[in-house]
Gaussian input, Z-matrix of N, CA and C with variables (Angstrom, degrees):
# hf/3-21g

backbone

0 1
 N
 C     1     B1
 C     2     B2     1     A1
 N     3     B3     2     A2     1     D1
 C     4     B4     3     A3     2     D2
 C     5     B5     4     A4     3     D3
 N     6     B6     5     A5     4     D4
 C     7     B7     6     A6     5     D5
 C     8     B8     7     A7     6     D6
 N     9     B9     8     A8     7     D7
 C    10    B10     9     A9     8     D8
 C    11    B11    10    A10     9     D9
 N    12    B12    11    A11    10    D10
 C    13    B13    12    A12    11    D11
 C    14    B14    13    A13    12    D12
 N    15    B15    14    A14    13    D13
 C    16    B16    15    A15    14    D14
 C    17    B17    16    A16    15    D15
 N    18    B18    17    A17    16    D16
 C    19    B19    18    A18    17    D17
 C    20    B20    19    A19    18    D18
 N    21    B21    20    A20    19    D19
 C    22    B22    21    A21    20    D20
 C    23    B23    22    A22    21    D21
 N    24    B24    23    A23    22    D22
 C    25    B25    24    A24    23    D23
 C    26    B26    25    A25    24    D24
 N    27    B27    26    A26    25    D25
 C    28    B28    27    A27    26    D26
 C    29    B29    28    A28    27    D27
 N    30    B30    29    A29    28    D28
 C    31    B31    30    A30    29    D29
 C    32    B32    31    A31    30    D30
 N    33    B33    32    A32    31    D31
 C    34    B34    33    A33    32    D32
 C    35    B35    34    A34    33    D33
 N    36    B36    35    A35    34    D34
 C    37    B37    36    A36    35    D35
 C    38    B38    37    A37    36    D36
 N    39    B39    38    A38    37    D37
 C    40    B40    39    A39    38    D38
 C    41    B41    40    A40    39    D39
 N    42    B42    41    A41    40    D40
 C    43    B43    42    A42    41    D41
 C    44    B44    43    A43    42    D42
 N    45    B45    44    A44    43    D43
 C    46    B46    45    A45    44    D44
 C    47    B47    46    A46    45    D45
 N    48    B48    47    A47    46    D46
 C    49    B49    48    A48    47    D47
 C    50    B50    49    A49    48    D48
 N    51    B51    50    A50    49    D49
 C    52    B52    51    A51    50    D50
 C    53    B53    52    A52    51    D51
 N    54    B54    53    A53    52    D52
 C    55    B55    54    A54    53    D53
 C    56    B56    55    A55    54    D54
 N    57    B57    56    A56    55    D55
 C    58    B58    57    A57    56    D56
 C    59    B59    58    A58    57    D57
 N    60    B60    59    A59    58    D58
 C    61    B61    60    A60    59    D59
 C    62    B62    61    A61    60    D60
 N    63    B63    62    A62    61    D61
 C    64    B64    63    A63    62    D62
 C    65    B65    64    A64    63    D63
 N    66    B66    65    A65    64    D64
 C    67    B67    66    A66    65    D65
 C    68    B68    67    A67    66    D66
 N    69    B69    68    A68    67    D67
 C    70    B70    69    A69    68    D68
 C    71    B71    70    A70    69    D69
 N    72    B72    71    A71    70    D70
 C    73    B73    72    A72    71    D71
 C    74    B74    73    A73    72    D72
 N    75    B75    74    A74    73    D73
 C    76    B76    75    A75    74    D74
 C    77    B77    76    A76    75    D75
 N    78    B78    77    A77    76    D76
 C    79    B79    78    A78    77    D77
 C    80    B80    79    A79    78    D78
 N    81    B81    80    A80    79    D79
 C    82    B82    81    A81    80    D80
 C    83    B83    82    A82    81    D81
 N    84    B84    83    A83    82    D82
 C    85    B85    84    A84    83    D83
 C    86    B86    85    A85    84    D84
 N    87    B87    86    A86    85    D85
 C    88    B88    87    A87    86    D86
 C    89    B89    88    A88    87    D87
 N    90    B90    89    A89    88    D88
 C    91    B91    90    A90    89    D89
 C    92    B92    91    A91    90    D90
 N    93    B93    92    A92    91    D91
 C    94    B94    93    A93    92    D92
 C    95    B95    94    A94    93    D93
 N    96    B96    95    A95    94    D94
 C    97    B97    96    A96    95    D95
 C    98    B98    97    A97    96    D96
 N    99    B99    98    A98    97    D97
 C   100   B100    99    A99    98    D98
 C   101   B101   100   A100    99    D99
 N   102   B102   101   A101   100   D100
 C   103   B103   102   A102   101   D101
 C   104   B104   103   A103   102   D102
 N   105   B105   104   A104   103   D103
 C   106   B106   105   A105   104   D104
 C   107   B107   106   A106   105   D105
 N   108   B108   107   A107   106   D106
 C   109   B109   108   A108   107   D107
 C   110   B110   109   A109   108   D108
 N   111   B111   110   A110   109   D109
 C   112   B112   111   A111   110   D110
 C   113   B113   112   A112   111   D111
 N   114   B114   113   A113   112   D112
 C   115   B115   114   A114   113   D113
 C   116   B116   115   A115   114   D114
 N   117   B117   116   A116   115   D115
 C   118   B118   117   A117   116   D116
 C   119   B119   118   A118   117   D117
 N   120   B120   119   A119   118   D118
 C   121   B121   120   A120   119   D119
 C   122   B122   121   A121   120   D120
 N   123   B123   122   A122   121   D121
 C   124   B124   123   A123   122   D122
 C   125   B125   124   A124   123   D123
 N   126   B126   125   A125   124   D124
 C   127   B127   126   A126   125   D125
 C   128   B128   127   A127   126   D126
 N   129   B129   128   A128   127   D127
 C   130   B130   129   A129   128   D128
 C   131   B131   130   A130   129   D129
 N   132   B132   131   A131   130   D130
 C   133   B133   132   A132   131   D131
 C   134   B134   133   A133   132   D132
 N   135   B135   134   A134   133   D133
 C   136   B136   135   A135   134   D134
 C   137   B137   136   A136   135   D135
 N   138   B138   137   A137   136   D136
 C   139   B139   138   A138   137   D137
 C   140   B140   139   A139   138   D138
 N   141   B141   140   A140   139   D139
 C   142   B142   141   A141   140   D140
 C   143   B143   142   A142   141   D141
 N   144   B144   143   A143   142   D142
 C   145   B145   144   A144   143   D143
 C   146   B146   145   A145   144   D144
 N   147   B147   146   A146   145   D145
 C   148   B148   147   A147   146   D146
 C   149   B149   148   A148   147   D147
 N   150   B150   149   A149   148   D148
 C   151   B151   150   A150   149   D149
 C   152   B152   151   A151   150   D150
 N   153   B153   152   A152   151   D151
 C   154   B154   153   A153   152   D152
 C   155   B155   154   A154   153   D153
 N   156   B156   155   A155   154   D154
 C   157   B157   156   A156   155   D155
 C   158   B158   157   A157   156   D156
 N   159   B159   158   A158   157   D157
 C   160   B160   159   A159   158   D158
 C   161   B161   160   A160   159   D159
 N   162   B162   161   A161   160   D160
 C   163   B163   162   A162   161   D161
 C   164   B164   163   A163   162   D162
 N   165   B165   164   A164   163   D163
 C   166   B166   165   A165   164   D164
 C   167   B167   166   A166   165   D165
 N   168   B168   167   A167   166   D166
 C   169   B169   168   A168   167   D167
 C   170   B170   169   A169   168   D168
 N   171   B171   170   A170   169   D169
 C   172   B172   171   A171   170   D170
 C   173   B173   172   A172   171   D171
 N   174   B174   173   A173   172   D172
 C   175   B175   174   A174   173   D173
 C   176   B176   175   A175   174   D174
 N   177   B177   176   A176   175   D175
 C   178   B178   177   A177   176   D176
 C   179   B179   178   A178   177   D177
 N   180   B180   179   A179   178   D178
 C   181   B181   180   A180   179   D179
 C   182   B182   181   A181   180   D180
 N   183   B183   182   A182   181   D181
 C   184   B184   183   A183   182   D182
 C   185   B185   184   A184   183   D183
 N   186   B186   185   A185   184   D184
 C   187   B187   186   A186   185   D185
 C   188   B188   187   A187   186   D186
 N   189   B189   188   A188   187   D187
 C   190   B190   189   A189   188   D188
 C   191   B191   190   A190   189   D189
 N   192   B192   191   A191   190   D190
 C   193   B193   192   A192   191   D191
 C   194   B194   193   A193   192   D192

   B1=1.5376
   B2=1.5346
   B3=1.2636
   B4=1.5075
   B5=1.6084
   B6=1.2526
   B7=1.4826
   B8=1.5292
   B9=1.2943
   B10=1.4640
   B11=1.4650
   B12=1.3707
   B13=1.4129
   B14=1.5498
   B15=1.3130
   B16=1.4724
   B17=1.6150
   B18=1.2866
   B19=1.4761
   B20=1.5311
   B21=1.3372
   B22=1.4971
   B23=1.5767
   B24=1.3201
   B25=1.5458
   B26=1.4945
   B27=1.3030
   B28=1.4540
   B29=1.4804
   B30=1.3056
   B31=1.4485
   B32=1.6132
   B33=1.2854
   B34=1.3862
   B35=1.4820
   B36=1.2941
   B37=1.5475
   B38=1.5354
   B39=1.4164
   B40=1.3910
   B41=1.5381
   B42=1.2736
   B43=1.4876
   B44=1.5159
   B45=1.3516
   B46=1.4651
   B47=1.6120
   B48=1.3383
   B49=1.4039
   B50=1.4997
   B51=1.3759
   B52=1.5578
   B53=1.5310
   B54=1.2983
   B55=1.5222
   B56=1.5477
   B57=1.3205
   B58=1.5449
   B59=1.4544
   B60=1.3493
   B61=1.4704
   B62=1.5405
   B63=1.2233
   B64=1.5817
   B65=1.5786
   B66=1.2973
   B67=1.5176
   B68=1.4428
   B69=1.4234
   B70=1.4311
   B71=1.5664
   B72=1.4042
   B73=1.4413
   B74=1.5315
   B75=1.3006
   B76=1.4447
   B77=1.6197
   B78=1.3240
   B79=1.5456
   B80=1.6147
   B81=1.3557
   B82=1.4301
   B83=1.5563
   B84=1.3784
   B85=1.4248
   B86=1.4926
   B87=1.3419
   B88=1.4765
   B89=1.5544
   B90=1.3445
   B91=1.4903
   B92=1.5657
   B93=1.3417
   B94=1.4872
   B95=1.5305
   B96=1.2294
   B97=1.4752
   B98=1.4641
   B99=1.3831
   B100=1.5065
   B101=1.5479
   B102=1.3561
   B103=1.5137
   B104=1.3750
   B105=1.3912
   B106=1.3200
   B107=1.5927
   B108=1.2488
   B109=1.5111
   B110=1.5194
   B111=1.3519
   B112=1.4339
   B113=1.4905
   B114=1.3091
   B115=1.4537
   B116=1.5635
   B117=1.3272
   B118=1.3996
   B119=1.4697
   B120=1.3485
   B121=1.5028
   B122=1.5380
   B123=1.1463
   B124=1.4869
   B125=1.5062
   B126=1.2420
   B127=1.4691
   B128=1.5583
   B129=1.3252
   B130=1.4989
   B131=1.4564
   B132=1.2521
   B133=1.5350
   B134=1.6519
   B135=1.2843
   B136=1.5126
   B137=1.5531
   B138=1.3036
   B139=1.4840
   B140=1.5176
   B141=1.3769
   B142=1.3340
   B143=1.6348
   B144=1.1142
   B145=1.5550
   B146=1.5135
   B147=1.2427
   B148=1.5051
   B149=1.5195
   B150=1.2667
   B151=1.5505
   B152=1.5744
   B153=1.3801
   B154=1.3951
   B155=1.4913
   B156=1.3009
   B157=1.4721
   B158=1.5337
   B159=1.2925
   B160=1.4901
   B161=1.5343
   B162=1.4246
   B163=1.3969
   B164=1.4972
   B165=1.3282
   B166=1.3125
   B167=1.6097
   B168=1.3822
   B169=1.4651
   B170=1.5265
   B171=1.2498
   B172=1.4575
   B173=1.5847
   B174=1.2838
   B175=1.4300
   B176=1.6053
   B177=1.2258
   B178=1.4121
   B179=1.5310
   B180=1.4030
   B181=1.3697
   B182=1.5838
   B183=1.2713
   B184=1.4823
   B185=1.5093
   B186=1.3461
   B187=1.4340
   B188=1.4911
   B189=1.4456
   B190=1.4344
   B191=1.5141
   B192=1.2236
   B193=1.5109
   B194=1.5258
   A1=107.82
   A2=105.89
   A3=113.28
   A4=106.94
   A5=115.40
   A6=121.75
   A7=111.66
   A8=115.05
   A9=121.13
   A10=113.18
   A11=122.90
   A12=124.20
   A13=108.49
   A14=111.90
   A15=122.28
   A16=111.69
   A17=113.39
   A18=114.87
   A19=106.55
   A20=114.90
   A21=121.97
   A22=108.54
   A23=118.62
   A24=118.17
   A25=109.17
   A26=120.93
   A27=122.33
   A28=111.88
   A29=115.25
   A30=122.02
   A31=108.74
   A32=116.94
   A33=124.14
   A34=114.83
   A35=116.75
   A36=124.50
   A37=109.86
   A38=113.92
   A39=115.48
   A40=114.13
   A41=115.64
   A42=117.70
   A43=108.22
   A44=118.32
   A45=121.45
   A46=105.09
   A47=120.41
   A48=118.42
   A49=115.96
   A50=109.27
   A51=118.29
   A52=107.42
   A53=112.67
   A54=114.82
   A55=114.01
   A56=113.73
   A57=119.80
   A58=109.22
   A59=116.61
   A60=116.38
   A61=110.85
   A62=116.33
   A63=116.78
   A64=111.08
   A65=111.96
   A66=112.87
   A67=114.55
   A68=116.98
   A69=125.88
   A70=113.16
   A71=111.61
   A72=120.78
   A73=109.66
   A74=115.35
   A75=121.41
   A76=106.54
   A77=116.03
   A78=121.29
   A79=107.72
   A80=114.23
   A81=114.09
   A82=113.25
   A83=117.91
   A84=121.38
   A85=113.81
   A86=119.26
   A87=124.86
   A88=105.37
   A89=117.62
   A90=113.15
   A91=114.63
   A92=110.84
   A93=112.66
   A94=111.70
   A95=117.93
   A96=119.85
   A97=114.85
   A98=119.93
   A99=121.05
   A100=105.53
   A101=116.29
   A102=112.89
   A103=116.17
   A104=121.12
   A105=125.61
   A106=111.58
   A107=119.24
   A108=123.71
   A109=108.74
   A110=117.74
   A111=117.03
   A112=110.22
   A113=124.59
   A114=123.44
   A115=111.19
   A116=123.31
   A117=121.36
   A118=115.69
   A119=120.91
   A120=121.39
   A121=104.72
   A122=120.29
   A123=130.62
   A124=113.27
   A125=115.63
   A126=117.35
   A127=110.58
   A128=113.51
   A129=122.26
   A130=109.44
   A131=114.91
   A132=119.82
   A133=105.61
   A134=107.37
   A135=115.85
   A136=109.00
   A137=116.13
   A138=116.33
   A139=110.63
   A140=117.18
   A141=121.39
   A142=113.48
   A143=120.39
   A144=124.22
   A145=106.18
   A146=116.89
   A147=118.67
   A148=112.49
   A149=111.69
   A150=113.33
   A151=105.33
   A152=111.76
   A153=114.18
   A154=112.76
   A155=117.95
   A156=124.41
   A157=114.83
   A158=113.92
   A159=114.87
   A160=112.81
   A161=116.54
   A162=121.76
   A163=108.79
   A164=122.18
   A165=128.36
   A166=118.84
   A167=112.77
   A168=120.22
   A169=114.16
   A170=118.87
   A171=119.70
   A172=111.17
   A173=118.28
   A174=117.95
   A175=107.07
   A176=119.16
   A177=123.95
   A178=107.81
   A179=118.18
   A180=120.66
   A181=107.88
   A182=115.30
   A183=122.56
   A184=107.85
   A185=120.64
   A186=120.20
   A187=110.07
   A188=115.22
   A189=115.11
   A190=115.53
   A191=114.34
   A192=117.78
   A193=111.87
   D1=149.77
   D2=178.29
   D3=-90.01
   D4=169.96
   D5=-178.85
   D6=-67.35
   D7=-27.47
   D8=-170.12
   D9=-90.40
   D10=-4.68
   D11=175.86
   D12=145.44
   D13=-131.09
   D14=-175.91
   D15=-68.89
   D16=149.45
   D17=171.70
   D18=-68.88
   D19=145.59
   D20=-172.80
   D21=-58.44
   D22=-33.32
   D23=178.87
   D24=-65.42
   D25=-40.69
   D26=-179.02
   D27=-72.18
   D28=-34.76
   D29=177.30
   D30=-61.46
   D31=-45.90
   D32=175.57
   D33=-60.46
   D34=-43.19
   D35=177.42
   D36=-60.83
   D37=-49.70
   D38=177.37
   D39=-60.07
   D40=-41.27
   D41=-177.18
   D42=-65.59
   D43=-38.59
   D44=-176.55
   D45=-68.21
   D46=-38.85
   D47=-178.81
   D48=-71.24
   D49=-31.27
   D50=176.30
   D51=-65.67
   D52=-45.36
   D53=-177.86
   D54=-64.68
   D55=-39.43
   D56=176.41
   D57=-63.97
   D58=-43.17
   D59=-179.66
   D60=-67.76
   D61=-38.98
   D62=176.64
   D63=-63.12
   D64=-38.71
   D65=179.88
   D66=-65.88
   D67=-37.70
   D68=178.19
   D69=-66.61
   D70=-37.56
   D71=175.82
   D72=-64.77
   D73=-47.96
   D74=-174.60
   D75=-64.35
   D76=-41.25
   D77=179.44
   D78=-61.69
   D79=-48.14
   D80=-175.41
   D81=-68.04
   D82=-35.30
   D83=175.56
   D84=-67.52
   D85=-35.79
   D86=-179.64
   D87=-69.65
   D88=-42.76
   D89=178.62
   D90=-70.02
   D91=-35.89
   D92=174.49
   D93=-59.10
   D94=-45.29
   D95=175.92
   D96=-60.82
   D97=-35.13
   D98=-179.98
   D99=-70.16
   D100=-39.78
   D101=176.02
   D102=-65.03
   D103=-38.99
   D104=177.64
   D105=-61.49
   D106=-46.68
   D107=177.99
   D108=-63.90
   D109=-36.89
   D110=-177.55
   D111=-71.12
   D112=-30.42
   D113=175.31
   D114=-83.12
   D115=-30.27
   D116=-178.49
   D117=-83.70
   D118=-21.01
   D119=-176.88
   D120=-97.36
   D121=119.30
   D122=170.22
   D123=-118.32
   D124=110.30
   D125=-178.68
   D126=-63.86
   D127=147.05
   D128=173.79
   D129=-63.60
   D130=158.25
   D131=175.59
   D132=-76.40
   D133=136.71
   D134=179.40
   D135=-107.47
   D136=147.67
   D137=175.39
   D138=-61.18
   D139=141.04
   D140=-179.24
   D141=-154.26
   D142=168.35
   D143=-175.06
   D144=-77.61
   D145=127.29
   D146=170.43
   D147=-105.18
   D148=-18.31
   D149=177.49
   D150=-118.19
   D151=157.70
   D152=-178.90
   D153=-76.59
   D154=135.66
   D155=177.27
   D156=-86.75
   D157=-160.47
   D158=178.90
   D159=-65.19
   D160=-32.44
   D161=177.87
   D162=-78.96
   D163=-35.98
   D164=172.04
   D165=68.23
   D166=11.93
   D167=-176.11
   D168=-106.24
   D169=-43.41
   D170=-168.79
   D171=-100.08
   D172=101.48
   D173=174.37
   D174=-157.67
   D175=166.64
   D176=-177.43
   D177=-72.44
   D178=133.71
   D179=-176.45
   D180=-76.45
   D181=-44.47
   D182=-178.88
   D183=-141.96
   D184=96.37
   D185=-178.64
   D186=-66.12
   D187=139.16
   D188=180.00
   D189=-90.59
   D190=-5.58
   D191=-177.97
   D192=-127.83

């Protein structure tokens, strides 16, 4: 040990583990926020075709609203 505190090797190891922990916490909170926003935001119903038109291809299979 040096007179000023921790050995520089230990200080570096502690700094690395603190940075890794902070990055993992940031990743976890960002994903939790994305899950929260995904469940809280529900888009409104939009007008759509329910019957086949002259093209007959593009319409909602099962409208949810």
